[in-house]
LOFIKE-942758 format. One record per atom (N, C-alpha, C, CB): atom name; x, y, z; residue in three letters. Coordinates in pm, whole numbers, plus 50000, padded with zeros to 5 digits. Glycine has a CB too. Layout:
BEGIN
<pt atomo="CA" east="X" north="Y" up="Z" residuo="ALA"/>
...
//
This chain:
BEGIN
<pt atomo="N" east="37074" north="89832" up="19395" residuo="UNK"/>
<pt atomo="CA" east="36960" north="89888" up="19325" residuo="UNK"/>
<pt atomo="C" east="36869" north="89954" up="19429" residuo="UNK"/>
<pt atomo="CB" east="36883" north="89778" up="19244" residuo="UNK"/>
<pt atomo="N" east="36824" north="90072" up="19397" residuo="UNK"/>
<pt atomo="CA" east="36741" north="90146" up="19492" residuo="UNK"/>
<pt atomo="C" east="36600" north="90088" up="19500" residuo="UNK"/>
<pt atomo="CB" east="36734" north="90294" up="19452" residuo="UNK"/>
<pt atomo="N" east="36532" north="90120" up="19608" residuo="UNK"/>
<pt atomo="CA" east="36394" north="90074" up="19627" residuo="UNK"/>
<pt atomo="C" east="36302" north="90130" up="19519" residuo="UNK"/>
<pt atomo="CB" east="36343" north="90115" up="19766" residuo="UNK"/>
<pt atomo="N" east="36328" north="90253" up="19477" residuo="UNK"/>
<pt atomo="CA" east="36244" north="90315" up="19374" residuo="UNK"/>
<pt atomo="C" east="36256" north="90241" up="19241" residuo="UNK"/>
<pt atomo="CB" east="36282" north="90463" up="19355" residuo="UNK"/>
<pt atomo="N" east="36376" north="90200" up="19206" residuo="UNK"/>
<pt atomo="CA" east="36397" north="90125" up="19081" residuo="UNK"/>
<pt atomo="C" east="36329" north="89988" up="19090" residuo="UNK"/>
<pt atomo="CB" east="36549" north="90108" up="19052" residuo="UNK"/>
<pt atomo="N" east="36345" north="89920" up="19204" residuo="UNK"/>
<pt atomo="CA" east="36280" north="89789" up="19221" residuo="UNK"/>
<pt atomo="C" east="36129" north="89804" up="19210" residuo="UNK"/>
<pt atomo="CB" east="36319" north="89726" up="19357" residuo="UNK"/>
<pt atomo="N" east="36075" north="89909" up="19269" residuo="UNK"/>
<pt atomo="CA" east="35930" north="89932" up="19265" residuo="UNK"/>
<pt atomo="C" east="35883" north="89956" up="19122" residuo="UNK"/>
<pt atomo="CB" east="35892" north="90051" up="19354" residuo="UNK"/>
<pt atomo="N" east="35956" north="90038" up="19046" residuo="UNK"/>
<pt atomo="CA" east="35918" north="90063" up="18906" residuo="UNK"/>
<pt atomo="C" east="35922" north="89934" up="18824" residuo="UNK"/>
<pt atomo="CB" east="36011" north="90169" up="18842" residuo="UNK"/>
<pt atomo="N" east="36023" north="89852" up="18846" residuo="UNK"/>
<pt atomo="CA" east="36032" north="89725" up="18773" residuo="UNK"/>
<pt atomo="C" east="35916" north="89633" up="18809" residuo="UNK"/>
<pt atomo="CB" east="36166" north="89656" up="18802" residuo="UNK"/>
<pt atomo="N" east="35880" north="89631" up="18936" residuo="UNK"/>
<pt atomo="CA" east="35769" north="89548" up="18981" residuo="UNK"/>
<pt atomo="C" east="35639" north="89594" up="18917" residuo="UNK"/>
<pt atomo="CB" east="35757" north="89551" up="19133" residuo="UNK"/>
<pt atomo="N" east="35615" north="89724" up="18915" residuo="UNK"/>
<pt atomo="CA" east="35494" north="89779" up="18855" residuo="UNK"/>
<pt atomo="C" east="35489" north="89744" up="18706" residuo="UNK"/>
<pt atomo="CB" east="35486" north="89932" up="18875" residuo="UNK"/>
<pt atomo="N" east="35600" north="89763" up="18638" residuo="UNK"/>
<pt atomo="CA" east="35605" north="89734" up="18495" residuo="UNK"/>
<pt atomo="C" east="35575" north="89586" up="18469" residuo="UNK"/>
<pt atomo="CB" east="35745" north="89771" up="18438" residuo="UNK"/>
<pt atomo="N" east="35629" north="89498" up="18551" residuo="UNK"/>
<pt atomo="CA" east="35607" north="89354" up="18535" residuo="UNK"/>
<pt atomo="C" east="35460" north="89320" up="18558" residuo="UNK"/>
<pt atomo="CB" east="35697" north="89273" up="18632" residuo="UNK"/>
<pt atomo="N" east="35398" north="89378" up="18662" residuo="UNK"/>
<pt atomo="CA" east="35259" north="89347" up="18693" residuo="UNK"/>
<pt atomo="C" east="35164" north="89393" up="18583" residuo="UNK"/>
<pt atomo="CB" east="35220" north="89412" up="18825" residuo="UNK"/>
<pt atomo="N" east="35203" north="89492" up="18506" residuo="UNK"/>
<pt atomo="CA" east="35115" north="89545" up="18400" residuo="UNK"/>
<pt atomo="C" east="35121" north="89463" up="18272" residuo="UNK"/>
<pt atomo="CB" east="35152" north="89688" up="18370" residuo="UNK"/>
<pt atomo="N" east="35211" north="89367" up="18263" residuo="UNK"/>
<pt atomo="CA" east="35220" north="89284" up="18144" residuo="UNK"/>
<pt atomo="C" east="35095" north="89195" up="18137" residuo="UNK"/>
<pt atomo="CB" east="35350" north="89197" up="18145" residuo="UNK"/>
<pt atomo="N" east="35034" north="89182" up="18018" residuo="UNK"/>
<pt atomo="CA" east="34909" north="89106" up="18005" residuo="UNK"/>
<pt atomo="C" east="34917" north="88963" up="18058" residuo="UNK"/>
<pt atomo="CB" east="34868" north="89103" up="17862" residuo="UNK"/>
<pt atomo="N" east="35029" north="88895" up="18034" residuo="UNK"/>
<pt atomo="CA" east="35039" north="88757" up="18081" residuo="UNK"/>
<pt atomo="C" east="35046" north="88750" up="18233" residuo="UNK"/>
<pt atomo="CB" east="35162" north="88689" up="18020" residuo="UNK"/>
<pt atomo="N" east="35112" north="88846" up="18295" residuo="UNK"/>
<pt atomo="CA" east="35121" north="88850" up="18442" residuo="UNK"/>
<pt atomo="C" east="34983" north="88881" up="18500" residuo="UNK"/>
<pt atomo="CB" east="35226" north="88955" up="18489" residuo="UNK"/>
<pt atomo="N" east="34913" north="88977" up="18442" residuo="UNK"/>
<pt atomo="CA" east="34780" north="89011" up="18490" residuo="UNK"/>
<pt atomo="C" east="34685" north="88892" up="18476" residuo="UNK"/>
<pt atomo="CB" east="34725" north="89132" up="18413" residuo="UNK"/>
<pt atomo="N" east="34696" north="88819" up="18366" residuo="UNK"/>
<pt atomo="CA" east="34613" north="88699" up="18347" residuo="UNK"/>
<pt atomo="C" east="34644" north="88595" up="18454" residuo="UNK"/>
<pt atomo="CB" east="34637" north="88639" up="18206" residuo="UNK"/>
<pt atomo="N" east="34771" north="88580" up="18490" residuo="UNK"/>
<pt atomo="CA" east="34808" north="88486" up="18596" residuo="UNK"/>
<pt atomo="C" east="34754" north="88531" up="18731" residuo="UNK"/>
<pt atomo="CB" east="34961" north="88472" up="18603" residuo="UNK"/>
<pt atomo="N" east="34752" north="88660" up="18756" residuo="UNK"/>
<pt atomo="CA" east="34695" north="88711" up="18881" residuo="UNK"/>
<pt atomo="C" east="34545" north="88680" up="18889" residuo="UNK"/>
<pt atomo="CB" east="34718" north="88863" up="18893" residuo="UNK"/>
<pt atomo="N" east="34475" north="88702" up="18779" residuo="UNK"/>
<pt atomo="CA" east="34331" north="88669" up="18778" residuo="UNK"/>
<pt atomo="C" east="34309" north="88519" up="18796" residuo="UNK"/>
<pt atomo="CB" east="34267" north="88716" up="18646" residuo="UNK"/>
<pt atomo="N" east="34392" north="88439" up="18734" residuo="UNK"/>
<pt atomo="CA" east="34380" north="88294" up="18750" residuo="UNK"/>
<pt atomo="C" east="34406" north="88253" up="18895" residuo="UNK"/>
<pt atomo="CB" east="34478" north="88221" up="18656" residuo="UNK"/>
<pt atomo="N" east="34504" north="88316" up="18957" residuo="UNK"/>
<pt atomo="CA" east="34534" north="88286" up="19098" residuo="UNK"/>
<pt atomo="C" east="34415" north="88325" up="19187" residuo="UNK"/>
<pt atomo="CB" east="34661" north="88361" up="19144" residuo="UNK"/>
<pt atomo="N" east="34355" north="88440" up="19160" residuo="UNK"/>
<pt atomo="CA" east="34237" north="88482" up="19237" residuo="UNK"/>
<pt atomo="C" east="34122" north="88384" up="19216" residuo="UNK"/>
<pt atomo="CB" east="34193" north="88624" up="19196" residuo="UNK"/>
<pt atomo="N" east="34103" north="88339" up="19092" residuo="UNK"/>
<pt atomo="CA" east="33996" north="88243" up="19062" residuo="UNK"/>
<pt atomo="C" east="34015" north="88111" up="19135" residuo="UNK"/>
<pt atomo="CB" east="33988" north="88219" up="18912" residuo="UNK"/>
<pt atomo="N" east="34141" north="88071" up="19154" residuo="UNK"/>
<pt atomo="CA" east="34170" north="87944" up="19221" residuo="UNK"/>
<pt atomo="C" east="34175" north="87958" up="19374" residuo="UNK"/>
<pt atomo="CB" east="34301" north="87889" up="19172" residuo="UNK"/>
<pt atomo="N" east="34170" north="88079" up="19423" residuo="UNK"/>
<pt atomo="CA" east="34182" north="88098" up="19568" residuo="UNK"/>
<pt atomo="C" east="34063" north="88177" up="19622" residuo="UNK"/>
<pt atomo="CB" east="34313" north="88172" up="19602" residuo="UNK"/>
<pt atomo="N" east="34078" north="88305" up="19640" residuo="UNK"/>
<pt atomo="CA" east="33975" north="88384" up="19710" residuo="UNK"/>
<pt atomo="C" east="33845" north="88400" up="19633" residuo="UNK"/>
<pt atomo="CB" east="34029" north="88520" up="19741" residuo="UNK"/>
<pt atomo="N" east="33847" north="88382" up="19503" residuo="UNK"/>
<pt atomo="CA" east="33723" north="88389" up="19424" residuo="UNK"/>
<pt atomo="C" east="33658" north="88251" up="19408" residuo="UNK"/>
<pt atomo="CB" east="33750" north="88448" up="19286" residuo="UNK"/>
<pt atomo="N" east="33729" north="88147" up="19446" residuo="UNK"/>
<pt atomo="CA" east="33678" north="88011" up="19428" residuo="UNK"/>
<pt atomo="C" east="33557" north="87989" up="19517" residuo="UNK"/>
<pt atomo="CB" east="33789" north="87907" up="19459" residuo="UNK"/>
<pt atomo="N" east="33454" north="87922" up="19465" residuo="UNK"/>
<pt atomo="CA" east="33332" north="87900" up="19546" residuo="UNK"/>
<pt atomo="C" east="33360" north="87826" up="19678" residuo="UNK"/>
<pt atomo="CB" east="33231" north="87821" up="19465" residuo="UNK"/>
<pt atomo="N" east="33464" north="87747" up="19685" residuo="UNK"/>
<pt atomo="CA" east="33495" north="87673" up="19807" residuo="UNK"/>
<pt atomo="C" east="33575" north="87756" up="19908" residuo="UNK"/>
<pt atomo="CB" east="33573" north="87546" up="19772" residuo="UNK"/>
<pt atomo="N" east="33614" north="87877" up="19872" residuo="UNK"/>
<pt atomo="CA" east="33693" north="87961" up="19963" residuo="UNK"/>
<pt atomo="C" east="33612" north="87990" up="20088" residuo="UNK"/>
<pt atomo="CB" east="33737" north="88093" up="19894" residuo="UNK"/>
<pt atomo="N" east="33676" north="87970" up="20203" residuo="UNK"/>
<pt atomo="CA" east="33614" north="88000" up="20331" residuo="UNK"/>
<pt atomo="C" east="33709" north="88086" up="20413" residuo="UNK"/>
<pt atomo="CB" east="33578" north="87870" up="20408" residuo="UNK"/>
<pt atomo="N" east="33654" north="88173" up="20493" residuo="UNK"/>
<pt atomo="CA" east="33736" north="88258" up="20580" residuo="UNK"/>
<pt atomo="C" east="33782" north="88176" up="20700" residuo="UNK"/>
<pt atomo="CB" east="33656" north="88384" up="20626" residuo="UNK"/>
<pt atomo="N" east="33910" north="88149" up="20700" residuo="UNK"/>
<pt atomo="CA" east="33974" north="88076" up="20808" residuo="UNK"/>
<pt atomo="C" east="34082" north="88165" up="20867" residuo="UNK"/>
<pt atomo="CB" east="34033" north="87940" up="20759" residuo="UNK"/>
<pt atomo="N" east="34140" north="88127" up="20979" residuo="UNK"/>
<pt atomo="CA" east="34247" north="88211" up="21036" residuo="UNK"/>
<pt atomo="C" east="34351" north="88249" up="20930" residuo="UNK"/>
<pt atomo="CB" east="34316" north="88138" up="21153" residuo="UNK"/>
<pt atomo="N" east="34381" north="88376" up="20922" residuo="UNK"/>
<pt atomo="CA" east="34477" north="88426" up="20825" residuo="UNK"/>
<pt atomo="C" east="34418" north="88462" up="20690" residuo="UNK"/>
<pt atomo="CB" east="34583" north="88326" up="20806" residuo="UNK"/>
<pt atomo="N" east="34286" north="88449" up="20676" residuo="UNK"/>
<pt atomo="CA" east="34224" north="88471" up="20545" residuo="UNK"/>
<pt atomo="C" east="34253" north="88607" up="20483" residuo="UNK"/>
<pt atomo="CB" east="34077" north="88455" up="20558" residuo="UNK"/>
<pt atomo="N" east="34274" north="88716" up="20558" residuo="UNK"/>
<pt atomo="CA" east="34298" north="88844" up="20492" residuo="UNK"/>
<pt atomo="C" east="34427" north="88848" up="20409" residuo="UNK"/>
<pt atomo="CB" east="34304" north="88953" up="20596" residuo="UNK"/>
<pt atomo="N" east="34521" north="88759" up="20435" residuo="UNK"/>
<pt atomo="CA" east="34650" north="88763" up="20365" residuo="UNK"/>
<pt atomo="C" east="34634" north="88749" up="20214" residuo="UNK"/>
<pt atomo="CB" east="34741" north="88652" up="20417" residuo="UNK"/>
<pt atomo="N" east="34551" north="88657" up="20170" residuo="UNK"/>
<pt atomo="CA" east="34531" north="88637" up="20027" residuo="UNK"/>
<pt atomo="C" east="34469" north="88757" up="19960" residuo="UNK"/>
<pt atomo="CB" east="34445" north="88516" up="20003" residuo="UNK"/>
<pt atomo="N" east="34369" north="88815" up="20024" residuo="UNK"/>
<pt atomo="CA" east="34304" north="88934" up="19969" residuo="UNK"/>
<pt atomo="C" east="34401" north="89052" up="19965" residuo="UNK"/>
<pt atomo="CB" east="34180" north="88971" up="20053" residuo="UNK"/>
<pt atomo="N" east="34482" north="89068" up="20070" residuo="UNK"/>
<pt atomo="CA" east="34580" north="89177" up="20072" residuo="UNK"/>
<pt atomo="C" east="34682" north="89160" up="19961" residuo="UNK"/>
<pt atomo="CB" east="34650" north="89183" up="20208" residuo="UNK"/>
<pt atomo="N" east="34732" north="89038" up="19942" residuo="UNK"/>
<pt atomo="CA" east="34831" north="89012" up="19837" residuo="UNK"/>
<pt atomo="C" east="34774" north="89042" up="19699" residuo="UNK"/>
<pt atomo="CB" east="34880" north="88867" up="19842" residuo="UNK"/>
<pt atomo="N" east="34651" north="88999" up="19675" residuo="UNK"/>
<pt atomo="CA" east="34589" north="89023" up="19545" residuo="UNK"/>
<pt atomo="C" east="34551" north="89170" up="19526" residuo="UNK"/>
<pt atomo="CB" east="34465" north="88935" up="19528" residuo="UNK"/>
<pt atomo="N" east="34504" north="89235" up="19630" residuo="UNK"/>
<pt atomo="CA" east="34474" north="89379" up="19621" residuo="UNK"/>
<pt atomo="C" east="34600" north="89455" up="19583" residuo="UNK"/>
<pt atomo="CB" east="34416" north="89432" up="19754" residuo="UNK"/>
<pt atomo="N" east="34710" north="89422" up="19648" residuo="UNK"/>
<pt atomo="CA" east="34840" north="89484" up="19621" residuo="UNK"/>
<pt atomo="C" east="34880" north="89462" up="19475" residuo="UNK"/>
<pt atomo="CB" east="34948" north="89427" up="19716" residuo="UNK"/>
<pt atomo="N" east="34875" north="89337" up="19431" residuo="UNK"/>
<pt atomo="CA" east="34918" north="89304" up="19295" residuo="UNK"/>
<pt atomo="C" east="34828" north="89369" up="19190" residuo="UNK"/>
<pt atomo="CB" east="34920" north="89152" up="19275" residuo="UNK"/>
<pt atomo="N" east="34698" north="89360" up="19208" residuo="UNK"/>
<pt atomo="CA" east="34607" north="89421" up="19111" residuo="UNK"/>
<pt atomo="C" east="34622" north="89573" up="19109" residuo="UNK"/>
<pt atomo="CB" east="34462" north="89383" up="19143" residuo="UNK"/>
<pt atomo="N" east="34640" north="89633" up="19226" residuo="UNK"/>
<pt atomo="CA" east="34658" north="89779" up="19231" residuo="UNK"/>
<pt atomo="C" east="34785" north="89820" up="19158" residuo="UNK"/>
<pt atomo="CB" east="34661" north="89828" up="19378" residuo="UNK"/>
<pt atomo="N" east="34894" north="89746" up="19179" residuo="UNK"/>
<pt atomo="CA" east="35019" north="89777" up="19108" residuo="UNK"/>
<pt atomo="C" east="35002" north="89762" up="18958" residuo="UNK"/>
<pt atomo="CB" east="35132" north="89686" up="19157" residuo="UNK"/>
<pt atomo="N" east="34921" north="89666" up="18918" residuo="UNK"/>
<pt atomo="CA" east="34898" north="89641" up="18776" residuo="UNK"/>
<pt atomo="C" east="34805" north="89745" up="18713" residuo="UNK"/>
<pt atomo="CB" east="34841" north="89503" up="18756" residuo="UNK"/>
<pt atomo="N" east="34740" north="89825" up="18797" residuo="UNK"/>
<pt atomo="CA" east="34647" north="89924" up="18745" residuo="UNK"/>
<pt atomo="C" east="34510" north="89867" up="18715" residuo="UNK"/>
<pt atomo="CB" east="34703" north="89986" up="18622" residuo="UNK"/>
<pt atomo="N" east="34483" north="89743" up="18760" residuo="UNK"/>
<pt atomo="CA" east="34351" north="89682" up="18742" residuo="UNK"/>
<pt atomo="C" east="34268" north="89720" up="18864" residuo="UNK"/>
<pt atomo="CB" east="34360" north="89524" up="18723" residuo="UNK"/>
<pt atomo="N" east="34215" north="89842" up="18861" residuo="UNK"/>
<pt atomo="CA" east="34146" north="89896" up="18977" residuo="UNK"/>
<pt atomo="C" east="34017" north="89821" up="19010" residuo="UNK"/>
<pt atomo="CB" east="34117" north="90041" up="18955" residuo="UNK"/>
<pt atomo="N" east="33949" north="89768" up="18910" residuo="UNK"/>
<pt atomo="CA" east="33826" north="89693" up="18936" residuo="UNK"/>
<pt atomo="C" east="33857" north="89566" up="19015" residuo="UNK"/>
<pt atomo="CB" east="33754" north="89658" up="18804" residuo="UNK"/>
<pt atomo="N" east="33961" north="89495" up="18975" residuo="UNK"/>
<pt atomo="CA" east="33998" north="89373" up="19047" residuo="UNK"/>
<pt atomo="C" east="34053" north="89406" up="19186" residuo="UNK"/>
<pt atomo="CB" east="34102" north="89293" up="18967" residuo="UNK"/>
<pt atomo="N" east="34129" north="89514" up="19196" residuo="UNK"/>
<pt atomo="CA" east="34181" north="89556" up="19326" residuo="UNK"/>
<pt atomo="C" east="34065" north="89596" up="19418" residuo="UNK"/>
<pt atomo="CB" east="34281" north="89673" up="19310" residuo="UNK"/>
<pt atomo="N" east="33968" north="89668" up="19363" residuo="UNK"/>
<pt atomo="CA" east="33852" north="89711" up="19442" residuo="UNK"/>
<pt atomo="C" east="33779" north="89590" up="19500" residuo="UNK"/>
<pt atomo="CB" east="33755" north="89795" up="19356" residuo="UNK"/>
<pt atomo="N" east="33765" north="89486" up="19421" residuo="UNK"/>
<pt atomo="CA" east="33700" north="89363" up="19468" residuo="UNK"/>
<pt atomo="C" east="33772" north="89308" up="19592" residuo="UNK"/>
<pt atomo="CB" east="33698" north="89256" up="19356" residuo="UNK"/>
<pt atomo="N" east="33905" north="89308" up="19587" residuo="UNK"/>
<pt atomo="CA" east="33982" north="89255" up="19699" residuo="UNK"/>
<pt atomo="C" east="33978" north="89349" up="19820" residuo="UNK"/>
<pt atomo="CB" east="34127" north="89232" up="19657" residuo="UNK"/>
<pt atomo="N" east="33989" north="89478" up="19797" residuo="UNK"/>
<pt atomo="CA" east="33982" north="89575" up="19906" residuo="UNK"/>
<pt atomo="C" east="33845" north="89569" up="19974" residuo="UNK"/>
<pt atomo="CB" east="34010" north="89718" up="19855" residuo="UNK"/>
<pt atomo="N" east="33740" north="89553" up="19896" residuo="UNK"/>
<pt atomo="CA" east="33606" north="89544" up="19952" residuo="UNK"/>
<pt atomo="C" east="33592" north="89419" up="20037" residuo="UNK"/>
<pt atomo="CB" east="33501" north="89543" up="19840" residuo="UNK"/>
<pt atomo="N" east="33646" north="89308" up="19990" residuo="UNK"/>
<pt atomo="CA" east="33638" north="89182" up="20064" residuo="UNK"/>
<pt atomo="C" east="33712" north="89188" up="20197" residuo="UNK"/>
<pt atomo="CB" east="33693" north="89068" up="19980" residuo="UNK"/>
<pt atomo="N" east="33826" north="89255" up="20199" residuo="UNK"/>
<pt atomo="CA" east="33911" north="89255" up="20318" residuo="UNK"/>
<pt atomo="C" east="33875" north="89368" up="20416" residuo="UNK"/>
<pt atomo="CB" east="34057" north="89268" up="20278" residuo="UNK"/>
<pt atomo="N" east="33804" north="89469" up="20368" residuo="UNK"/>
<pt atomo="CA" east="33766" north="89579" up="20456" residuo="UNK"/>
<pt atomo="C" east="33889" north="89653" up="20507" residuo="UNK"/>
<pt atomo="CB" east="33683" north="89527" up="20574" residuo="UNK"/>
<pt atomo="N" east="33897" north="89671" up="20637" residuo="UNK"/>
<pt atomo="CA" east="34010" north="89742" up="20698" residuo="UNK"/>
<pt atomo="C" east="34117" north="89648" up="20753" residuo="UNK"/>
<pt atomo="CB" east="33960" north="89831" up="20810" residuo="UNK"/>
<pt atomo="N" east="34112" north="89521" up="20718" residuo="UNK"/>
<pt atomo="CA" east="34205" north="89423" up="20773" residuo="UNK"/>
<pt atomo="C" east="34335" north="89419" up="20693" residuo="UNK"/>
<pt atomo="CB" east="34140" north="89284" up="20775" residuo="UNK"/>
<pt atomo="N" east="34420" north="89516" up="20718" residuo="UNK"/>
<pt atomo="CA" east="34547" north="89528" up="20648" residuo="UNK"/>
<pt atomo="C" east="34649" north="89433" up="20712" residuo="UNK"/>
<pt atomo="CB" east="34600" north="89674" up="20651" residuo="UNK"/>
<pt atomo="N" east="34729" north="89368" up="20627" residuo="UNK"/>
<pt atomo="CA" east="34838" north="89283" up="20674" residuo="UNK"/>
<pt atomo="C" east="34970" north="89357" up="20651" residuo="UNK"/>
<pt atomo="CB" east="34837" north="89144" up="20601" residuo="UNK"/>
<pt atomo="N" east="35072" north="89321" up="20726" residuo="UNK"/>
<pt atomo="CA" east="35202" north="89386" up="20708" residuo="UNK"/>
<pt atomo="C" east="35257" north="89359" up="20568" residuo="UNK"/>
<pt atomo="CB" east="35303" north="89336" up="20816" residuo="UNK"/>
<pt atomo="N" east="35253" north="89232" up="20528" residuo="UNK"/>
<pt atomo="CA" east="35300" north="89194" up="20395" residuo="UNK"/>
<pt atomo="C" east="35181" north="89192" up="20303" residuo="UNK"/>
<pt atomo="CB" east="35373" north="89055" up="20397" residuo="UNK"/>
<pt atomo="N" east="35185" north="89242" up="20186" residuo="UNK"/>
<pt atomo="CA" east="35298" north="89294" up="20110" residuo="UNK"/>
<pt atomo="C" east="35316" north="89446" up="20119" residuo="UNK"/>
<pt atomo="CB" east="35283" north="89255" up="19968" residuo="UNK"/>
<pt atomo="N" east="35231" north="89512" up="20197" residuo="UNK"/>
<pt atomo="CA" east="35231" north="89658" up="20201" residuo="UNK"/>
<pt atomo="C" east="35362" north="89716" up="20251" residuo="UNK"/>
<pt atomo="CB" east="35118" north="89707" up="20287" residuo="UNK"/>
<pt atomo="N" east="35437" north="89639" up="20329" residuo="UNK"/>
<pt atomo="CA" east="35565" north="89686" up="20382" residuo="UNK"/>
<pt atomo="C" east="35663" north="89724" up="20271" residuo="UNK"/>
<pt atomo="CB" east="35627" north="89579" up="20471" residuo="UNK"/>
<pt atomo="N" east="35645" north="89671" up="20152" residuo="UNK"/>
<pt atomo="CA" east="35733" north="89706" up="20040" residuo="UNK"/>
<pt atomo="C" east="35716" north="89851" up="19996" residuo="UNK"/>
<pt atomo="CB" east="35705" north="89613" up="19921" residuo="UNK"/>
<pt atomo="N" east="35606" north="89912" up="20036" residuo="UNK"/>
<pt atomo="CA" east="35579" north="90050" up="19994" residuo="UNK"/>
<pt atomo="C" east="35597" north="90150" up="20108" residuo="UNK"/>
<pt atomo="CB" east="35437" north="90061" up="19939" residuo="UNK"/>
<pt atomo="N" east="35652" north="90105" up="20218" residuo="UNK"/>
<pt atomo="CA" east="35671" north="90194" up="20334" residuo="UNK"/>
<pt atomo="C" east="35579" north="90153" up="20447" residuo="UNK"/>
<pt atomo="CB" east="35647" north="90341" up="20296" residuo="UNK"/>
<pt atomo="N" east="35517" north="90251" up="20509" residuo="UNK"/>
<pt atomo="CA" east="35424" north="90223" up="20618" residuo="UNK"/>
<pt atomo="C" east="35305" north="90143" up="20566" residuo="UNK"/>
<pt atomo="CB" east="35376" north="90355" up="20685" residuo="UNK"/>
<pt atomo="N" east="35281" north="90028" up="20627" residuo="UNK"/>
<pt atomo="CA" east="35179" north="89936" up="20577" residuo="UNK"/>
<pt atomo="C" east="35040" north="89998" up="20572" residuo="UNK"/>
<pt atomo="CB" east="35177" north="89812" up="20663" residuo="UNK"/>
<pt atomo="N" east="35000" north="90059" up="20681" residuo="UNK"/>
<pt atomo="CA" east="34864" north="90115" up="20687" residuo="UNK"/>
<pt atomo="C" east="34845" north="90230" up="20588" residuo="UNK"/>
<pt atomo="CB" east="34834" north="90165" up="20828" residuo="UNK"/>
<pt atomo="N" east="34947" north="90312" up="20574" residuo="UNK"/>
<pt atomo="CA" east="34940" north="90425" up="20480" residuo="UNK"/>
<pt atomo="C" east="34934" north="90376" up="20337" residuo="UNK"/>
<pt atomo="CB" east="35059" north="90518" up="20499" residuo="UNK"/>
<pt atomo="N" east="35021" north="90280" up="20302" residuo="UNK"/>
<pt atomo="CA" east="35023" north="90227" up="20165" residuo="UNK"/>
<pt atomo="C" east="34890" north="90161" up="20131" residuo="UNK"/>
<pt atomo="CB" east="35138" north="90125" up="20148" residuo="UNK"/>
<pt atomo="N" east="34838" north="90081" up="20223" residuo="UNK"/>
<pt atomo="CA" east="34710" north="90014" up="20203" residuo="UNK"/>
<pt atomo="C" east="34599" north="90118" up="20180" residuo="UNK"/>
<pt atomo="CB" east="34675" north="89925" up="20325" residuo="UNK"/>
<pt atomo="N" east="34593" north="90218" up="20268" residuo="UNK"/>
<pt atomo="CA" east="34487" north="90319" up="20258" residuo="UNK"/>
<pt atomo="C" east="34495" north="90398" up="20129" residuo="UNK"/>
<pt atomo="CB" east="34496" north="90414" up="20377" residuo="UNK"/>
<pt atomo="N" east="34616" north="90435" up="20088" residuo="UNK"/>
<pt atomo="CA" east="34632" north="90514" up="19965" residuo="UNK"/>
<pt atomo="C" east="34594" north="90432" up="19842" residuo="UNK"/>
<pt atomo="CB" east="34776" north="90564" up="19952" residuo="UNK"/>
<pt atomo="N" east="34639" north="90306" up="19835" residuo="UNK"/>
<pt atomo="CA" east="34606" north="90225" up="19718" residuo="UNK"/>
<pt atomo="C" east="34459" north="90187" up="19717" residuo="UNK"/>
<pt atomo="CB" east="34693" north="90098" up="19715" residuo="UNK"/>
<pt atomo="N" east="34400" north="90166" up="19835" residuo="UNK"/>
<pt atomo="CA" east="34257" north="90136" up="19842" residuo="UNK"/>
<pt atomo="C" east="34176" north="90256" up="19794" residuo="UNK"/>
<pt atomo="CB" east="34217" north="90096" up="19987" residuo="UNK"/>
<pt atomo="N" east="34214" north="90375" up="19834" residuo="UNK"/>
<pt atomo="CA" east="34142" north="90497" up="19794" residuo="UNK"/>
<pt atomo="C" east="34139" north="90510" up="19642" residuo="UNK"/>
<pt atomo="CB" east="34206" north="90622" up="19857" residuo="UNK"/>
<pt atomo="N" east="34252" north="90488" up="19578" residuo="UNK"/>
<pt atomo="CA" east="34261" north="90498" up="19432" residuo="UNK"/>
<pt atomo="C" east="34176" north="90388" up="19367" residuo="UNK"/>
<pt atomo="CB" east="34409" north="90488" up="19385" residuo="UNK"/>
<pt atomo="N" east="34189" north="90266" up="19416" residuo="UNK"/>
<pt atomo="CA" east="34115" north="90155" up="19356" residuo="UNK"/>
<pt atomo="C" east="33964" north="90170" up="19373" residuo="UNK"/>
<pt atomo="CB" east="34160" north="90024" up="19417" residuo="UNK"/>
<pt atomo="N" east="33922" north="90218" up="19488" residuo="UNK"/>
<pt atomo="CA" east="33778" north="90238" up="19508" residuo="UNK"/>
<pt atomo="C" east="33725" north="90351" up="19421" residuo="UNK"/>
<pt atomo="CB" east="33749" north="90267" up="19655" residuo="UNK"/>
<pt atomo="N" east="33809" north="90452" up="19398" residuo="UNK"/>
<pt atomo="CA" east="33767" north="90565" up="19313" residuo="UNK"/>
<pt atomo="C" east="33758" north="90525" up="19166" residuo="UNK"/>
<pt atomo="CB" east="33865" north="90681" up="19328" residuo="UNK"/>
<pt atomo="N" east="33858" north="90452" up="19115" residuo="UNK"/>
<pt atomo="CA" east="33865" north="90421" up="18973" residuo="UNK"/>
<pt atomo="C" east="33816" north="90281" up="18935" residuo="UNK"/>
<pt atomo="CB" east="34004" north="90438" up="18926" residuo="UNK"/>
<pt atomo="N" east="33789" north="90199" up="19034" residuo="UNK"/>
<pt atomo="CA" east="33746" north="90061" up="19005" residuo="UNK"/>
<pt atomo="C" east="33603" north="90054" up="18984" residuo="UNK"/>
<pt atomo="CB" east="33782" north="89968" up="19113" residuo="UNK"/>
//
């Protein structure tokens, strides 16, 4: 299966209401939780959620994560879209514009 097909399937799955609800619940239990503290490796959670919300088209939720993480891009999960820094920057630009 080609990378393009896998990417389309992933996007389609992330846009399902139950999956999006699970993503919001995960954010509420982690990076949005009042007890969340920035410890070593903290950008990973924000990057993962920014990626997932952006794929789902929830630009407001993605914007929240991109704003929290600033320019601290992690290799994963952006590596799935090619160059990590480029993918991060492009998805952040869209989310900040439409979120």
